[in-house]
Phi, psi and omega in degrees: 000140183300321185298322181295319179296314182297322178298313183305312180297320179299313185297324182285331185223053183301332181280341181277141184287323181304306182296327177294316176298320183292318177297317179299317178294317178295318181298313177301317179297312180298314182295317179299318177295314181303309183284328181294331177287343186250334185220176176293169185299314181299314181295316178305318182295314182300308185294322182295318177298312180299319183292315180299322177295319180297315179300311184292327181286323184267350187299328176299331181265357182283126176238105186292136179264339176206171188299337180259012188292328182291314179299322176293321183295311180301316180298318177299318178298317179295316178301320178300315178296323176298318178295319180297319180292318177303313180296322174301315181293321176298319178298317178297317179296320179296315179298317180296318182295318178295321179293320180294318180295317179298319184287332180292331177067193184239009181294163178302323182291331182289332173295318179297315180299320179295319179296317180297316180297316180300316179295319177298314182300316180295317180297315181286331173301316180297337178271349178292151174296148188309315181295319180294318184297315181298316181294321181286321178299318176301314180297317184295327179282356182090011181290159179253156184304310186301311183290323176299314182299316178296316178301323185259359178065041180240155172292147180300323177300322177294319176297315177301319179296319177298318181298308185301310182294324181294315176301317182296314181296319179298313178303313182297316184290319178296313176304317178297320180292325182290327179286332185270118179291141180271140181288141180258139173296147180289140180272349182276349182070015181080006180262144178254000000 
C-alpha cells in the first residue's frame, strides 16, 4: 500500500519536512477517497479531517509490527469513524421517525393520514425503477448492503447508490403528491 511506503520514508526521516508532507498528502488523499465511497463529499471531507487529526495525534505511539501495519492501522481508524457515522445517522432516522409518529397523533384523522401515507408509499414504490425498488425494499426489511450486493452480483457502492436514489425519488414524489390537491368526487351525484 502506498501509505506504508510513505510512512516508512517518514519514519526514517521524521525530522525532514519532505517525507512528512508527502505522508500528509498521501494520507489525506486516501482518507478522502475512502470516505467519499461511503458518504457524500461534504461528509467525506469532515470525516477525512477527523481521521487525519487522529492519525497525527496517535502517530508518535504507533509501532509497526510489519511493513503493511501503517496502512492497516489507518484503515482501522477510518472504519471506526464510518461505524460512528452510520450509528449517528441511524439515531437521526429513529428520532425523525418517532417525531413523525408523534406528530401524527392518535386522533381519528391521524389514522386516515397514516393509511393515506402508506398507500402513497406503496403506489410510489411500484413506480420506481426495478433496481431502485428492490434496493429500497431490502433496506426497509432491514437488509444490509453487503448481503444484498452478493445476492444480486452488484458492487456495494451501486447498492448504496440505488438505495439513496430510490429514497430520494420516493420522498420527492410523495412530497409532490401532498402538494397537489386531489380531485374529490362530487357529492351531488351529478344531479341538479
